[in-house]
PDB file of the backbone (N, CA, C, O) and the ligand in Angstrom, with CONECT records:
HET     ZN  A 101       1
ATOM      1  N   MET A   1     107.995  64.240  66.977  1.00  0.00           N
ATOM      2  CA  MET A   1     107.760  64.872  68.303  1.00  0.00           C
ATOM      3  C   MET A   1     108.437  66.239  68.424  1.00  0.00           C
ATOM      4  O   MET A   1     109.615  66.401  68.102  1.00  0.00           O
ATOM      5  N   HIS A   2     107.672  67.200  68.890  1.00  0.00           N
ATOM      6  CA  HIS A   2     108.197  68.529  69.062  1.00  0.00           C
ATOM      7  C   HIS A   2     107.775  69.052  70.486  1.00  0.00           C
ATOM      8  O   HIS A   2     106.839  69.838  70.632  1.00  0.00           O
ATOM      9  N   PRO A   3     108.491  68.587  71.466  1.00  0.00           N
ATOM     10  CA  PRO A   3     108.022  68.895  72.894  1.00  0.00           C
ATOM     11  C   PRO A   3     108.066  70.409  73.142  1.00  0.00           C
ATOM     12  O   PRO A   3     107.325  70.846  74.022  1.00  0.00           O
ATOM     13  N   MET A   4     108.788  71.188  72.520  1.00  0.00           N
ATOM     14  CA  MET A   4     108.900  72.575  72.799  1.00  0.00           C
ATOM     15  C   MET A   4     107.606  73.318  72.379  1.00  0.00           C
ATOM     16  O   MET A   4     107.368  74.414  72.885  1.00  0.00           O
ATOM     17  N   ALA A   5     106.803  72.792  71.520  1.00  0.00           N
ATOM     18  CA  ALA A   5     105.580  73.418  70.995  1.00  0.00           C
ATOM     19  C   ALA A   5     104.340  73.133  71.815  1.00  0.00           C
ATOM     20  O   ALA A   5     103.282  73.720  71.592  1.00  0.00           O
ATOM     21  N   ALA A   6     104.480  72.238  72.753  1.00  0.00           N
ATOM     22  CA  ALA A   6     103.288  71.753  73.361  1.00  0.00           C
ATOM     23  C   ALA A   6     102.893  72.614  74.636  1.00  0.00           C
ATOM     24  O   ALA A   6     101.709  72.849  74.875  1.00  0.00           O
ATOM     25  N   ASP A   7     103.855  73.048  75.397  1.00  0.00           N
ATOM     26  CA  ASP A   7     103.510  73.665  76.733  1.00  0.00           C
ATOM     27  C   ASP A   7     103.520  75.150  76.720  1.00  0.00           C
ATOM     28  O   ASP A   7     104.265  75.783  77.468  1.00  0.00           O
ATOM     29  N   LEU A   8     102.692  75.726  75.869  1.00  0.00           N
ATOM     30  CA  LEU A   8     102.640  77.149  75.823  1.00  0.00           C
ATOM     31  C   LEU A   8     101.300  77.677  76.410  1.00  0.00           C
ATOM     32  O   LEU A   8     101.037  78.876  76.318  1.00  0.00           O
ATOM     33  N   THR A   9     100.525  76.883  76.956  1.00  0.00           N
ATOM     34  CA  THR A   9      99.215  77.380  77.513  1.00  0.00           C
ATOM     35  C   THR A   9      99.527  78.148  78.807  1.00  0.00           C
ATOM     36  O   THR A   9     100.242  77.644  79.673  1.00  0.00           O
ATOM     37  N   PRO A  10      98.996  79.347  78.929  1.00  0.00           N
ATOM     38  CA  PRO A  10      99.285  80.155  80.167  1.00  0.00           C
ATOM     39  C   PRO A  10      98.628  79.463  81.380  1.00  0.00           C
ATOM     40  O   PRO A  10      97.582  78.824  81.271  1.00  0.00           O
ATOM     41  N   ALA A  11      99.288  79.620  82.529  1.00  0.00           N
ATOM     42  CA  ALA A  11      98.733  79.133  83.773  1.00  0.00           C
ATOM     43  C   ALA A  11      97.531  80.001  84.175  1.00  0.00           C
ATOM     44  O   ALA A  11      97.495  81.190  83.858  1.00  0.00           O
ATOM     45  N   PRO A  12      96.563  79.421  84.860  1.00  0.00           N
ATOM     46  CA  PRO A  12      95.392  80.163  85.328  1.00  0.00           C
ATOM     47  C   PRO A  12      95.950  81.189  86.381  1.00  0.00           C
ATOM     48  O   PRO A  12      96.947  80.945  87.060  1.00  0.00           O
ATOM     49  N   PRO A  13      95.255  82.315  86.461  1.00  0.00           N
ATOM     50  CA  PRO A  13      95.746  83.339  87.419  1.00  0.00           C
ATOM     51  C   PRO A  13      95.591  82.861  88.879  1.00  0.00           C
ATOM     52  O   PRO A  13      94.617  82.198  89.235  1.00  0.00           O
ATOM     53  N   ALA A  14      96.513  83.195  89.645  1.00  0.00           N
ATOM     54  CA  ALA A  14      96.541  82.756  91.025  1.00  0.00           C
ATOM     55  C   ALA A  14      95.474  83.519  91.791  1.00  0.00           C
ATOM     56  O   ALA A  14      95.210  84.681  91.482  1.00  0.00           O
ATOM     57  N   GLY A  15      94.864  82.898  92.774  1.00  0.00           N
ATOM     58  CA  GLY A  15      93.931  83.670  93.645  1.00  0.00           C
ATOM     59  C   GLY A  15      92.585  83.934  92.971  1.00  0.00           C
ATOM     60  O   GLY A  15      91.836  84.789  93.443  1.00  0.00           O
ATOM     61  N   ALA A  16      92.255  83.243  91.907  1.00  0.00           N
ATOM     62  CA  ALA A  16      91.023  83.543  91.249  1.00  0.00           C
ATOM     63  C   ALA A  16      89.857  82.710  91.806  1.00  0.00           C
ATOM     64  O   ALA A  16      89.131  82.046  91.067  1.00  0.00           O
ATOM     65  N   THR A  17      89.712  82.768  93.106  1.00  0.00           N
ATOM     66  CA  THR A  17      88.638  81.943  93.699  1.00  0.00           C
ATOM     67  C   THR A  17      87.389  82.761  93.817  1.00  0.00           C
ATOM     68  O   THR A  17      87.459  83.945  94.145  1.00  0.00           O
ATOM     69  N   ASP A  18      86.263  82.179  93.565  1.00  0.00           N
ATOM     70  CA  ASP A  18      84.988  82.814  93.604  1.00  0.00           C
ATOM     71  C   ASP A  18      84.455  82.887  95.032  1.00  0.00           C
ATOM     72  O   ASP A  18      84.001  83.929  95.504  1.00  0.00           O
ATOM     73  N   ALA A  19      84.527  81.797  95.664  1.00  0.00           N
ATOM     74  CA  ALA A  19      83.938  81.710  97.011  1.00  0.00           C
ATOM     75  C   ALA A  19      85.006  81.577  98.074  1.00  0.00           C
ATOM     76  O   ALA A  19      85.693  80.559  98.157  1.00  0.00           O
ATOM     77  N   ALA A  20      85.142  82.625  98.898  1.00  0.00           N
ATOM     78  CA  ALA A  20      86.027  82.574 100.007  1.00  0.00           C
ATOM     79  C   ALA A  20      85.393  81.841 101.137  1.00  0.00           C
ATOM     80  O   ALA A  20      84.206  82.040 101.396  1.00  0.00           O
ATOM     81  N   PRO A  21      86.138  80.978 101.847  1.00  0.00           N
ATOM     82  CA  PRO A  21      85.593  80.215 103.003  1.00  0.00           C
ATOM     83  C   PRO A  21      85.264  81.162 104.072  1.00  0.00           C
ATOM     84  O   PRO A  21      86.001  82.112 104.337  1.00  0.00           O
ATOM     85  N   ILE A  22      84.086  80.901 104.736  1.00  0.00           N
ATOM     86  CA  ILE A  22      83.724  81.774 105.848  1.00  0.00           C
ATOM     87  C   ILE A  22      84.122  81.078 107.135  1.00  0.00           C
ATOM     88  O   ILE A  22      83.655  79.979 107.435  1.00  0.00           O
ATOM     89  N   PRO A  23      84.976  81.720 107.875  1.00  0.00           N
ATOM     90  CA  PRO A  23      85.412  81.159 109.147  1.00  0.00           C
ATOM     91  C   PRO A  23      84.223  80.941 110.129  1.00  0.00           C
ATOM     92  O   PRO A  23      83.288  81.742 110.149  1.00  0.00           O
ATOM     93  N   ALA A  24      84.262  79.910 110.898  1.00  0.00           N
ATOM     94  CA  ALA A  24      83.199  79.658 111.815  1.00  0.00           C
ATOM     95  C   ALA A  24      83.096  80.722 112.889  1.00  0.00           C
ATOM     96  O   ALA A  24      82.006  81.184 113.227  1.00  0.00           O
ATOM     97  N   ALA A  25      84.228  81.097 113.409  1.00  0.00           N
ATOM     98  CA  ALA A  25      84.197  82.098 114.489  1.00  0.00           C
ATOM     99  C   ALA A  25      85.284  83.057 114.248  1.00  0.00           C
ATOM    100  O   ALA A  25      86.456  82.722 114.413  1.00  0.00           O
ATOM    101  N   PRO A  26      84.931  84.292 113.845  1.00  0.00           N
ATOM    102  CA  PRO A  26      85.924  85.339 113.679  1.00  0.00           C
ATOM    103  C   PRO A  26      86.605  85.698 114.976  1.00  0.00           C
ATOM    104  O   PRO A  26      85.985  85.721 116.039  1.00  0.00           O
ATOM    105  N   PRO A  27      87.854  85.971 114.879  1.00  0.00           N
ATOM    106  CA  PRO A  27      88.554  86.327 116.165  1.00  0.00           C
ATOM    107  C   PRO A  27      87.943  87.640 116.744  1.00  0.00           C
ATOM    108  O   PRO A  27      87.607  88.584 116.029  1.00  0.00           O
ATOM    109  N   SER A  28      87.832  87.618 118.072  1.00  0.00           N
ATOM    110  CA  SER A  28      87.278  88.757 118.740  1.00  0.00           C
ATOM    111  C   SER A  28      88.273  89.942 118.647  1.00  0.00           C
ATOM    112  O   SER A  28      87.854  91.099 118.646  1.00  0.00           O
ATOM    113  N   ASP A  29      89.502  89.667 118.574  1.00  0.00           N
ATOM    114  CA  ASP A  29      90.510  90.651 118.489  1.00  0.00           C
ATOM    115  C   ASP A  29      91.589  90.225 117.509  1.00  0.00           C
ATOM    116  O   ASP A  29      92.282  89.227 117.705  1.00  0.00           O
ATOM    117  N   THR A  30      91.706  90.982 116.492  1.00  0.00           N
ATOM    118  CA  THR A  30      92.643  90.589 115.429  1.00  0.00           C
ATOM    119  C   THR A  30      94.098  90.634 115.904  1.00  0.00           C
ATOM    120  O   THR A  30      94.950  89.842 115.500  1.00  0.00           O
ATOM    121  N   GLY A  31      94.327  91.610 116.782  1.00  0.00           N
ATOM    122  CA  GLY A  31      95.659  91.693 117.357  1.00  0.00           C
ATOM    123  C   GLY A  31      96.741  92.022 116.444  1.00  0.00           C
ATOM    124  O   GLY A  31      97.900  92.004 116.857  1.00  0.00           O
ATOM    125  N   GLY A  32      96.452  92.338 115.173  1.00  0.00           N
ATOM    126  CA  GLY A  32      97.421  92.653 114.236  1.00  0.00           C
ATOM    127  C   GLY A  32      97.120  93.871 113.444  1.00  0.00           C
ATOM    128  O   GLY A  32      96.172  94.598 113.739  1.00  0.00           O
ATOM    129  N   ALA A  33      97.926  94.111 112.422  1.00  0.00           N
ATOM    130  CA  ALA A  33      97.782  95.346 111.701  1.00  0.00           C
ATOM    131  C   ALA A  33      96.559  95.198 110.709  1.00  0.00           C
ATOM    132  O   ALA A  33      96.290  94.115 110.190  1.00  0.00           O
ATOM    133  N   GLU A  34      95.905  96.238 110.501  1.00  0.00           N
ATOM    134  CA  GLU A  34      94.793  96.276 109.554  1.00  0.00           C
ATOM    135  C   GLU A  34      94.965  97.349 108.546  1.00  0.00           C
ATOM    136  O   GLU A  34      95.370  98.464 108.874  1.00  0.00           O
ATOM    137  N   ALA A  35      94.658  97.027 107.298  1.00  0.00           N
ATOM    138  CA  ALA A  35      94.724  98.087 106.259  1.00  0.00           C
ATOM    139  C   ALA A  35      93.377  98.652 106.084  1.00  0.00           C
ATOM    140  O   ALA A  35      92.417  97.909 105.877  1.00  0.00           O
ATOM    141  N   VAL A  36      93.252 100.003 106.160  1.00  0.00           N
ATOM    142  CA  VAL A  36      92.007 100.713 106.070  1.00  0.00           C
ATOM    143  C   VAL A  36      91.962 101.405 104.683  1.00  0.00           C
ATOM    144  O   VAL A  36      92.825 102.226 104.371  1.00  0.00           O
ATOM    145  N   GLY A  37      91.003 101.083 103.903  1.00  0.00           N
ATOM    146  CA  GLY A  37      90.844 101.677 102.654  1.00  0.00           C
ATOM    147  C   GLY A  37      89.580 102.469 102.538  1.00  0.00           C
ATOM    148  O   GLY A  37      88.589 102.182 103.210  1.00  0.00           O
ATOM    149  N   LEU A  38      89.609 103.470 101.685  1.00  0.00           N
ATOM    150  CA  LEU A  38      88.474 104.323 101.468  1.00  0.00           C
ATOM    151  C   LEU A  38      87.720 103.798 100.216  1.00  0.00           C
ATOM    152  O   LEU A  38      88.287 103.632  99.136  1.00  0.00           O
ATOM    153  N   VAL A  39      86.475 103.561 100.420  1.00  0.00           N
ATOM    154  CA  VAL A  39      85.627 103.134  99.220  1.00  0.00           C
ATOM    155  C   VAL A  39      84.819 104.334  98.794  1.00  0.00           C
ATOM    156  O   VAL A  39      84.006 104.855  99.557  1.00  0.00           O
ATOM    157  N   GLN A  40      85.051 104.777  97.549  1.00  0.00           N
ATOM    158  CA  GLN A  40      84.354 105.902  97.031  1.00  0.00           C
ATOM    159  C   GLN A  40      82.905 105.514  96.666  1.00  0.00           C
ATOM    160  O   GLN A  40      82.598 104.351  96.402  1.00  0.00           O
ATOM    161  N   PRO A  41      82.064 106.499  96.664  1.00  0.00           N
ATOM    162  CA  PRO A  41      80.598 106.188  96.416  1.00  0.00           C
ATOM    163  C   PRO A  41      80.432 105.425  95.055  1.00  0.00           C
ATOM    164  O   PRO A  41      79.607 104.515  94.971  1.00  0.00           O
ATOM    165  N   TYR A  42      81.159 105.767  94.063  1.00  0.00           N
ATOM    166  CA  TYR A  42      80.978 105.066  92.754  1.00  0.00           C
ATOM    167  C   TYR A  42      81.513 103.605  92.882  1.00  0.00           C
ATOM    168  O   TYR A  42      81.163 102.757  92.060  1.00  0.00           O
ATOM    169  N   GLN A  43      82.320 103.322  93.861  1.00  0.00           N
ATOM    170  CA  GLN A  43      82.890 101.965  94.054  1.00  0.00           C
ATOM    171  C   GLN A  43      81.978 101.148  94.855  1.00  0.00           C
ATOM    172  O   GLN A  43      82.138  99.927  94.835  1.00  0.00           O
ATOM    173  N   ALA A  44      81.030 101.670  95.567  1.00  0.00           N
ATOM    174  CA  ALA A  44      80.157 100.907  96.484  1.00  0.00           C
ATOM    175  C   ALA A  44      79.014 100.353  95.690  1.00  0.00           C
ATOM    176  O   ALA A  44      77.974 101.001  95.574  1.00  0.00           O
ATOM    177  N   ARG A  45      79.169  99.201  95.150  1.00  0.00           N
ATOM    178  CA  ARG A  45      78.129  98.681  94.294  1.00  0.00           C
ATOM    179  C   ARG A  45      77.244  97.638  94.953  1.00  0.00           C
ATOM    180  O   ARG A  45      76.366  97.058  94.315  1.00  0.00           O
ATOM    181  N   LYS A  46      77.488  97.403  96.254  1.00  0.00           N
ATOM    182  CA  LYS A  46      76.696  96.478  96.990  1.00  0.00           C
ATOM    183  C   LYS A  46      76.262  97.123  98.253  1.00  0.00           C
ATOM    184  O   LYS A  46      76.772  98.178  98.631  1.00  0.00           O
ATOM    185  N   ARG A  47      75.325  96.508  98.916  1.00  0.00           N
ATOM    186  CA  ARG A  47      74.970  96.933 100.271  1.00  0.00           C
ATOM    187  C   ARG A  47      75.790  96.097 101.223  1.00  0.00           C
ATOM    188  O   ARG A  47      75.986  94.906 100.981  1.00  0.00           O
ATOM    189  N   TYR A  48      76.290  96.707 102.334  1.00  0.00           N
ATOM    190  CA  TYR A  48      76.955  96.002 103.339  1.00  0.00           C
ATOM    191  C   TYR A  48      76.340  96.261 104.698  1.00  0.00           C
ATOM    192  O   TYR A  48      75.587  97.217 104.886  1.00  0.00           O
ATOM    193  N   VAL A  49      76.677  95.380 105.659  1.00  0.00           N
ATOM    194  CA  VAL A  49      76.207  95.613 107.058  1.00  0.00           C
ATOM    195  C   VAL A  49      77.411  96.043 107.834  1.00  0.00           C
ATOM    196  O   VAL A  49      78.415  95.333 107.902  1.00  0.00           O
ATOM    197  N   CYS A  50      77.305  97.234 108.431  1.00  0.00           N
ATOM    198  CA  CYS A  50      78.383  97.747 109.218  1.00  0.00           C
ATOM    199  C   CYS A  50      78.461  97.016 110.573  1.00  0.00           C
ATOM    200  O   CYS A  50      77.474  96.982 111.309  1.00  0.00           O
ATOM    201  N   PRO A  51      79.655  96.417 110.915  1.00  0.00           N
ATOM    202  CA  PRO A  51      79.787  95.731 112.155  1.00  0.00           C
ATOM    203  C   PRO A  51      79.741  96.620 113.415  1.00  0.00           C
ATOM    204  O   PRO A  51      79.595  96.132 114.536  1.00  0.00           O
ATOM    205  N   GLY A  52      79.872  97.953 113.187  1.00  0.00           N
ATOM    206  CA  GLY A  52      79.888  98.900 114.273  1.00  0.00           C
ATOM    207  C   GLY A  52      78.469  99.134 114.810  1.00  0.00           C
ATOM    208  O   GLY A  52      78.254  99.154 116.022  1.00  0.00           O
ATOM    209  N   CYS A  53      77.520  99.309 113.910  1.00  0.00           N
ATOM    210  CA  CYS A  53      76.188  99.669 114.299  1.00  0.00           C
ATOM    211  C   CYS A  53      75.197  98.695 113.764  1.00  0.00           C
ATOM    212  O   CYS A  53      74.000  98.857 114.005  1.00  0.00           O
ATOM    213  N   HIS A  54      75.617  97.707 113.062  1.00  0.00           N
ATOM    214  CA  HIS A  54      74.754  96.708 112.492  1.00  0.00           C
ATOM    215  C   HIS A  54      73.727  97.315 111.541  1.00  0.00           C
ATOM    216  O   HIS A  54      72.686  96.717 111.267  1.00  0.00           O
ATOM    217  N   GLY A  55      74.030  98.492 111.050  1.00  0.00           N
ATOM    218  CA  GLY A  55      73.156  99.210 110.063  1.00  0.00           C
ATOM    219  C   GLY A  55      73.645  98.948 108.716  1.00  0.00           C
ATOM    220  O   GLY A  55      74.750  98.450 108.499  1.00  0.00           O
ATOM    221  N   ILE A  56      72.785  99.299 107.783  1.00  0.00           N
ATOM    222  CA  ILE A  56      73.134  99.082 106.333  1.00  0.00           C
ATOM    223  C   ILE A  56      73.974 100.205 105.773  1.00  0.00           C
ATOM    224  O   ILE A  56      73.698 101.385 105.991  1.00  0.00           O
ATOM    225  N   ILE A  57      75.008  99.814 105.047  1.00  0.00           N
ATOM    226  CA  ILE A  57      75.772 100.777 104.275  1.00  0.00           C
ATOM    227  C   ILE A  57      75.121 100.708 102.871  1.00  0.00           C
ATOM    228  O   ILE A  57      75.168  99.674 102.205  1.00  0.00           O
ATOM    229  N   ALA A  58      74.526 101.812 102.451  1.00  0.00           N
ATOM    230  CA  ALA A  58      73.787 101.752 101.240  1.00  0.00           C
ATOM    231  C   ALA A  58      74.674 101.677 100.015  1.00  0.00           C
ATOM    232  O   ALA A  58      75.829 102.103 100.024  1.00  0.00           O
ATOM    233  N   ARG A  59      74.122 101.144  99.004  1.00  0.00           N
ATOM    234  CA  ARG A  59      74.877 101.108  97.715  1.00  0.00           C
ATOM    235  C   ARG A  59      75.083 102.587  97.286  1.00  0.00           C
ATOM    236  O   ARG A  59      74.151 103.389  97.358  1.00  0.00           O
ATOM    237  N   GLY A  60      76.222 102.910  96.872  1.00  0.00           N
ATOM    238  CA  GLY A  60      76.562 104.242  96.477  1.00  0.00           C
ATOM    239  C   GLY A  60      76.993 105.145  97.579  1.00  0.00           C
ATOM    240  O   GLY A  60      77.250 106.326  97.347  1.00  0.00           O
ATOM    241  N   GLU A  61      77.077 104.648  98.721  1.00  0.00           N
ATOM    242  CA  GLU A  61      77.498 105.395  99.871  1.00  0.00           C
ATOM    243  C   GLU A  61      79.044 105.192 100.179  1.00  0.00           C
ATOM    244  O   GLU A  61      79.519 104.068 100.343  1.00  0.00           O
ATOM    245  N   GLY A  62      79.740 106.272 100.241  1.00  0.00           N
ATOM    246  CA  GLY A  62      81.174 106.140 100.540  1.00  0.00           C
ATOM    247  C   GLY A  62      81.383 105.610 101.963  1.00  0.00           C
ATOM    248  O   GLY A  62      80.678 105.997 102.895  1.00  0.00           O
ATOM    249  N   HIS A  63      82.348 104.733 102.105  1.00  0.00           N
ATOM    250  CA  HIS A  63      82.580 104.095 103.414  1.00  0.00           C
ATOM    251  C   HIS A  63      84.003 103.613 103.485  1.00  0.00           C
ATOM    252  O   HIS A  63      84.797 103.910 102.594  1.00  0.00           O
ATOM    253  N   LEU A  64      84.355 102.864 104.538  1.00  0.00           N
ATOM    254  CA  LEU A  64      85.723 102.324 104.698  1.00  0.00           C
ATOM    255  C   LEU A  64      85.683 100.852 104.623  1.00  0.00           C
ATOM    256  O   LEU A  64      84.716 100.212 105.037  1.00  0.00           O
ATOM    257  N   VAL A  65      86.752 100.300 104.085  1.00  0.00           N
ATOM    258  CA  VAL A  65      86.903  98.860 104.170  1.00  0.00           C
ATOM    259  C   VAL A  65      88.195  98.548 104.995  1.00  0.00           C
ATOM    260  O   VAL A  65      89.265  99.101 104.740  1.00  0.00           O
ATOM    261  N   VAL A  66      88.039  97.642 105.984  1.00  0.00           N
ATOM    262  CA  VAL A  66      89.112  97.311 106.870  1.00  0.00           C
ATOM    263  C   VAL A  66      89.536  95.880 106.675  1.00  0.00           C
ATOM    264  O   VAL A  66      88.743  94.953 106.845  1.00  0.00           O
ATOM    265  N   VAL A  67      90.789  95.705 106.319  1.00  0.00           N
ATOM    266  CA  VAL A  67      91.337  94.367 105.987  1.00  0.00           C
ATOM    267  C   VAL A  67      92.448  94.007 106.906  1.00  0.00           C
ATOM    268  O   VAL A  67      93.512  94.625 106.853  1.00  0.00           O
ATOM    269  N   PRO A  68      92.242  92.989 107.785  1.00  0.00           N
ATOM    270  CA  PRO A  68      93.342  92.464 108.550  1.00  0.00           C
ATOM    271  C   PRO A  68      94.440  91.950 107.659  1.00  0.00           C
ATOM    272  O   PRO A  68      94.156  91.160 106.759  1.00  0.00           O
ATOM    273  N   GLU A  69      95.680  92.351 107.857  1.00  0.00           N
ATOM    274  CA  GLU A  69      96.706  92.040 106.975  1.00  0.00           C
ATOM    275  C   GLU A  69      97.001  90.532 106.921  1.00  0.00           C
ATOM    276  O   GLU A  69      97.427  90.025 105.884  1.00  0.00           O
ATOM    277  N   HIS A  70      96.781  89.830 108.008  1.00  0.00           N
ATOM    278  CA  HIS A  70      97.005  88.358 108.052  1.00  0.00           C
ATOM    279  C   HIS A  70      95.756  87.516 107.713  1.00  0.00           C
ATOM    280  O   HIS A  70      95.812  86.288 107.646  1.00  0.00           O
ATOM    281  N   ALA A  71      94.632  88.223 107.502  1.00  0.00           N
ATOM    282  CA  ALA A  71      93.442  87.538 107.181  1.00  0.00           C
ATOM    283  C   ALA A  71      92.551  88.293 106.216  1.00  0.00           C
ATOM    284  O   ALA A  71      91.453  88.696 106.599  1.00  0.00           O
ATOM    285  N   PRO A  72      92.965  88.494 105.017  1.00  0.00           N
ATOM    286  CA  PRO A  72      92.224  89.355 104.068  1.00  0.00           C
ATOM    287  C   PRO A  72      90.813  88.892 103.772  1.00  0.00           C
ATOM    288  O   PRO A  72      89.998  89.658 103.258  1.00  0.00           O
ATOM    289  N   ASP A  73      90.515  87.621 104.100  1.00  0.00           N
ATOM    290  CA  ASP A  73      89.146  87.181 103.898  1.00  0.00           C
ATOM    291  C   ASP A  73      88.192  87.794 104.911  1.00  0.00           C
ATOM    292  O   ASP A  73      86.979  87.781 104.704  1.00  0.00           O
ATOM    293  N   LEU A  74      88.711  88.317 105.977  1.00  0.00           N
ATOM    294  CA  LEU A  74      87.904  88.917 107.030  1.00  0.00           C
ATOM    295  C   LEU A  74      87.679  90.375 106.935  1.00  0.00           C
ATOM    296  O   LEU A  74      87.410  91.042 107.934  1.00  0.00           O
ATOM    297  N   ARG A  75      87.785  90.886 105.743  1.00  0.00           N
ATOM    298  CA  ARG A  75      87.538  92.339 105.586  1.00  0.00           C
ATOM    299  C   ARG A  75      86.144  92.733 105.890  1.00  0.00           C
ATOM    300  O   ARG A  75      85.195  91.996 105.623  1.00  0.00           O
ATOM    301  N   ARG A  76      86.019  93.880 106.441  1.00  0.00           N
ATOM    302  CA  ARG A  76      84.684  94.381 106.812  1.00  0.00           C
ATOM    303  C   ARG A  76      84.500  95.739 106.297  1.00  0.00           C
ATOM    304  O   ARG A  76      85.453  96.495 106.108  1.00  0.00           O
ATOM    305  N   HIS A  77      83.232  96.068 106.061  1.00  0.00           N
ATOM    306  CA  HIS A  77      82.889  97.452 105.597  1.00  0.00           C
ATOM    307  C   HIS A  77      82.276  98.166 106.689  1.00  0.00           C
ATOM    308  O   HIS A  77      81.379  97.659 107.362  1.00  0.00           O
ATOM    309  N   TRP A  78      82.742  99.361 106.896  1.00  0.00           N
ATOM    310  CA  TRP A  78      82.327 100.198 108.027  1.00  0.00           C
ATOM    311  C   TRP A  78      81.822 101.545 107.615  1.00  0.00           C
ATOM    312  O   TRP A  78      82.350 102.100 106.652  1.00  0.00           O
ATOM    313  N   HIS A  79      80.830 102.120 108.273  1.00  0.00           N
ATOM    314  CA  HIS A  79      80.592 103.528 108.158  1.00  0.00           C
ATOM    315  C   HIS A  79      81.805 104.291 108.658  1.00  0.00           C
ATOM    316  O   HIS A  79      82.451 103.830 109.599  1.00  0.00           O
ATOM    317  N   ARG A  80      82.130 105.380 108.104  1.00  0.00           N
ATOM    318  CA  ARG A  80      83.342 106.079 108.505  1.00  0.00           C
ATOM    319  C   ARG A  80      83.247 106.448 109.966  1.00  0.00           C
ATOM    320  O   ARG A  80      84.183 106.240 110.739  1.00  0.00           O
ATOM    321  N   ALA A  81      82.070 107.015 110.347  1.00  0.00           N
ATOM    322  CA  ALA A  81      81.930 107.428 111.758  1.00  0.00           C
ATOM    323  C   ALA A  81      82.021 106.251 112.735  1.00  0.00           C
ATOM    324  O   ALA A  81      82.561 106.406 113.831  1.00  0.00           O
ATOM    325  N   CYS A  82      81.485 105.043 112.345  1.00  0.00           N
ATOM    326  CA  CYS A  82      81.547 103.889 113.167  1.00  0.00           C
ATOM    327  C   CYS A  82      82.951 103.375 113.335  1.00  0.00           C
ATOM    328  O   CYS A  82      83.299 102.877 114.405  1.00  0.00           O
ATOM    329  N   TRP A  83      83.759 103.479 112.318  1.00  0.00           N
ATOM    330  CA  TRP A  83      85.135 103.005 112.349  1.00  0.00           C
ATOM    331  C   TRP A  83      85.930 103.898 113.234  1.00  0.00           C
ATOM    332  O   TRP A  83      86.769 103.421 113.999  1.00  0.00           O
ATOM    333  N   HIS A  84      85.693 105.213 113.158  1.00  0.00           N
ATOM    334  CA  HIS A  84      86.455 106.133 114.051  1.00  0.00           C
ATOM    335  C   HIS A  84      86.102 105.916 115.466  1.00  0.00           C
ATOM    336  O   HIS A  84      86.963 105.958 116.346  1.00  0.00           O
ATOM    337  N   ARG A  85      84.811 105.677 115.715  1.00  0.00           N
ATOM    338  CA  ARG A  85      84.423 105.358 117.134  1.00  0.00           C
ATOM    339  C   ARG A  85      85.126 104.072 117.579  1.00  0.00           C
ATOM    340  O   ARG A  85      85.642 104.003 118.694  1.00  0.00           O
ATOM    341  N   GLU A  86      85.147 103.078 116.733  1.00  0.00           N
ATOM    342  CA  GLU A  86      85.730 101.812 117.058  1.00  0.00           C
ATOM    343  C   GLU A  86      87.256 101.975 117.423  1.00  0.00           C
ATOM    344  O   GLU A  86      87.776 101.425 118.394  1.00  0.00           O
ATOM    345  N   ARG A  87      87.890 102.767 116.560  1.00  0.00           N
ATOM    346  CA  ARG A  87      89.326 103.092 116.758  1.00  0.00           C
ATOM    347  C   ARG A  87      89.530 103.719 118.163  1.00  0.00           C
ATOM    348  O   ARG A  87      90.418 103.316 118.915  1.00  0.00           O
ATOM    349  N   ARG A  88      88.689 104.702 118.485  1.00  0.00           N
ATOM    350  CA  ARG A  88      88.830 105.341 119.784  1.00  0.00           C
ATOM    351  C   ARG A  88      88.580 104.327 120.929  1.00  0.00           C
ATOM    352  O   ARG A  88      89.248 104.353 121.962  1.00  0.00           O
ATOM    353  N   ARG A  89      87.568 103.415 120.696  1.00  0.00           N
ATOM    354  CA  ARG A  89      87.285 102.411 121.717  1.00  0.00           C
ATOM    355  C   ARG A  89      88.530 101.561 121.922  1.00  0.00           C
ATOM    356  O   ARG A  89      88.924 101.303 123.060  1.00  0.00           O
ATOM    357  N   ARG A  90      89.148 101.126 120.842  1.00  0.00           N
ATOM    358  CA  ARG A  90      90.323 100.229 120.976  1.00  0.00           C
ATOM    359  C   ARG A  90      91.508 100.950 121.636  1.00  0.00           C
ATOM    360  O   ARG A  90      92.230 100.399 122.467  1.00  0.00           O
ATOM    361  N   ASP A  91      91.663 102.194 121.224  1.00  0.00           N
ATOM    362  CA  ASP A  91      92.767 103.008 121.785  1.00  0.00           C
ATOM    363  C   ASP A  91      92.644 103.117 123.265  1.00  0.00           C
ATOM    364  O   ASP A  91      93.628 103.003 123.995  1.00  0.00           O
ATOM    365  N   GLY A  92      91.372 103.352 123.737  1.00  0.00           N
ATOM    366  CA  GLY A  92      91.112 103.514 125.122  1.00  0.00           C
ATOM    367  C   GLY A  92      91.394 102.211 125.821  1.00  0.00           C
ATOM    368  O   GLY A  92      91.963 102.230 126.912  1.00  0.00           O
ATOM    369  N   ARG A  93      91.026 101.075 125.254  1.00  0.00           N
ATOM    370  CA  ARG A  93      91.315  99.798 125.911  1.00  0.00           C
ATOM    371  C   ARG A  93      92.749  99.509 125.999  1.00  0.00           C
ATOM    372  O   ARG A  93      93.198  98.899 126.969  1.00  0.00           O
ATOM    373  N   ALA A  94      93.517  99.929 125.003  1.00  0.00           N
ATOM    374  CA  ALA A  94      94.929  99.599 124.925  1.00  0.00           C
ATOM    375  C   ALA A  94      95.671 100.464 126.037  1.00  0.00           C
ATOM    376  O   ALA A  94      96.791 100.124 126.420  1.00  0.00           O
ATOM    377  N   GLY A  95      95.068 101.521 126.519  1.00  0.00           N
ATOM    378  CA  GLY A  95      95.703 102.276 127.556  1.00  0.00           C
ATOM    379  C   GLY A  95      95.954 103.658 127.120  1.00  0.00           C
ATOM    380  O   GLY A  95      96.495 104.458 127.882  1.00  0.00           O
TER     381      GLY A  95
HETATM  382 ZN    ZN A 101      77.837 101.882 111.187  1.00  0.00          ZN2+
END
């Protein structure tokens, strides 16, 4: 018996999930911090639906990705203009 030689298999990487669960009802107001990232045209390899205007963000079009810090599964892709308009709308509501 050589127990030291047996357990050398590396653990699978954490967070390697293919399918993220889709929440039944996204919160109407995240109420928390959001990380906004810029997606360069060469990084935009899929089409997305912008939640601001419900229009298509074309493949290869630079845009923004907004990730709630407490709910990274709820990240959304926005047209830049739509996100700026949304920010102004929220700021206005906040006072
Ligand atoms: Zn839009």
